[in-house]
N, C-alpha and C positions, 0 to 999 in steps of 0.2 A: 504494500500500500504506500502511496505517496501523498504528501500534503504540500500544496504550493501557495496557499492563501493564509494570511495571518489568522490565528485563533479568534481574533476579535470579531470575525464574521460568523462565529458559530451560532448566533441567534439573530433573528430579525428584530427590528426595533420599531416597526410601524404598528404593532398591536395585532397584526394579522395572525390567524390561526395557522397559516402555512409556515413551517419552520425550515424546510429544506426541499430542494428539488433534486432527485436522483435520476440520472439518465443512462440508459444503455448506449452502446457505441455503434456496433455494426448493424446497419439497416435502420437505425434510429437517427443518429446524427450524421453518419457517413454512409454513402451508397456503396457498401463493400460486400454485402451478402453474396452478390453474384461473383465477386472476386474469389471468395472462399470456395464456391462450387466449381468455378473454373479451375482453381488450383487442385481440387480433389479429382476432377475429371482428368486433368493432365497427368497427375502423379499415377493414378490407377491405370491410365492408358499406357504409360511407360512400363507398368508392371504386367501389362497384357490383359487388362480387364476393362470392360465398358460399364459405366455407371448408368443405371436406369433413372430417367428423369423423375420418376415418382419418388425416389429416395430423397430428393432435394428438400422437400417439405419436412421429412423426418429428421434430417441431420441439422437443419438450420437452427441457429440460436442456442445450441447446447454447448457443453464443454467439449474440448478436443477429445478427451478420453471416450466420451459417449459417441460422438459422430464418427471418429476414426475407427473405434471398435465395431460400430455397426457396419461400416463399409467393409471392414476386413471379414466379418462374419458372412455378409451377403455375397461377397465376391469370391471368398476362399483364397484371397491373396496371401502369398507366402512372405509375410512381413510382420514384424513385431510392432506393437502399439507405440513404443518409444521411438523407434526408427521412423515410423510413418509420421508421427507428430512433428519430428524435426523437418522432414521433407515438406510437409504441408505448410509449416510456418515459413520455411525458406521460400517456397514458391509464392505464398501470399505476400511476403515482404517484397519480393521482386516486383510484384504487380503494383504495389503502392509506393515504389521508390521515387517516382516523379511527382505524383500528385494524388490527393485523396478527394474525390468528389463529395461535397456535402449534400445532405438531403435538403429539399426545398423547405425553407423556413428555419433551418438550423442556425444559421449565422445570426439572423434577427433575434431568435429566442435567446441564444446564449448572450448576446449583447444586452438584451433587456434585463436578464437575470443579473448580470454583472453590474449594470448601471444602477440597479436597485439593491445591490448588496445582498442578494438572496444566496444563502449557502448552497452550493451546487457540487454534486459528486458525480463522477463518471464510474459506472459499475458495469463491468464487462466480463464475459466468460473467456475472452481472449487472454493470451499470455501477456505478461508485462512487457516483453520485448516488442510486441505488436502495438500495445497501447501507447508506449512512449513514442513510437514513430508517428502514430496517428494524432496524438495530442499536440504534436508540433504544428499540425495544420489547424487544429481546433483552437489553439491558444491555451497553453497549460495554466496561465494566470487566471483563467476563468473558472477553474475548478479548485475547490478547497481540498478535495480528496479524490483519489482514483483507486479503485479496487480491481485487481486482475484475477482471472480465474485460477491461476496457478499460485495464488497467495492466500487462499482460504482452504480450510480442510474439505469443505463441500461447496461447490459452486452451483449455479442455477441448474435445475429448478428448485434447489433447496433455498431457504430464506437467508442463509448465512451472509452472503455478500451484502444484502440490503440491510440486515440487522447491524452488521459491522459499520456500514456507511452512516446510518442514522445515529448510532451510538457515538461514532467519532466526531460527528457534527453537533453533538449535544441535543439531538432532536428526538422526539417521540415518533416511532414508526407511523402511527395513525395520523400524524401531522406532517407527513412527507408525501409529496406527489412524485410518483415514479412514471417515467415515460419509456415504454417498451414496444418492440415490433414483433415479437414472437410469442407463441403460447408458452414456451419454456420460461422466458423472462417474466411474463405475466404471472405464471404460477409461483415463481420465486418471490416476486413483489407482494402478491396477495398473501402468501404464507407468512411473510414478515409483518403483515398488518398494515401495509401502505395503501393509499389511494392510487389507482392506476389509470393512466391514459395509454390506450393501445393504438399504435399507428401501424397496422399490419403491413409487412413487406412481402412475406411469402406465406400463403395459407390464410385461412379465415379465422378471425377472432370475433366472437360475439360479445355484445354488451352484457353486463351482469351487475348485480349489486356491488357498489364500490369500484366499478370499472366503467370507463367511458371509452368508446371507440370513435376515432376521428380519421379523416381521409389522409391528412398530412400534417406536418408541423406548422403549416401555414394557418391551420385552424387553432393553434395553441398560442396563448400569450400569458403574461403574468396574472392578469385579471381572471382569466379562465382557470388557471391553476389554483388561485386563491379561493375561487368559488367552490372547489371540490372538497376543501378541508374545513371541517367544522370544529369549533373550540372544544377542548376537553371540559367536562363538567367538574 
């Protein structure tokens, strides 16, 4: 985990019930979910296996151990999980070496949160080495904290990453708004007790109690996020 913003930003000062905003990375802030699938297709192609397009929705948004393990089982590829994880990370990093495309509305939303001193954390199932590269494009100064999938005992869909982020920011999970793009991430945030905004990238996510589904980050601003969180009694 890394922290890049002074601890003085650990709580809001405007009386709002919203204490923090926690954001997923791939497919939520940056348009990279396709990059991961392309990397998986390339690597398995070199191993002599063709990936079925239907598997894409299954592996998206999860930890490397789950997605890579699933693809090994389905293809029968003769490769270990650790070796495959290295190859996938290297192939993905090569694809983001030049530029990382931001999702529509991401730049505006991050700027608004920073301008209003809203404690903001990046919470991803990606490894630290990948997060650090992408944060260079997002602006690391905009995040009080970042949590990587290889830095917690259990990553998404378990609640641990979001519970850690909320605790590190001094926020109650029920007063945190989480923005996610996959069912795996939504499950993690809801298990942590956070309010969730789902912006589906791959697959369908339905609205549910405590969960709002929007078309893109263009539909999300600070006023909207504040409206989702009610004060604790």
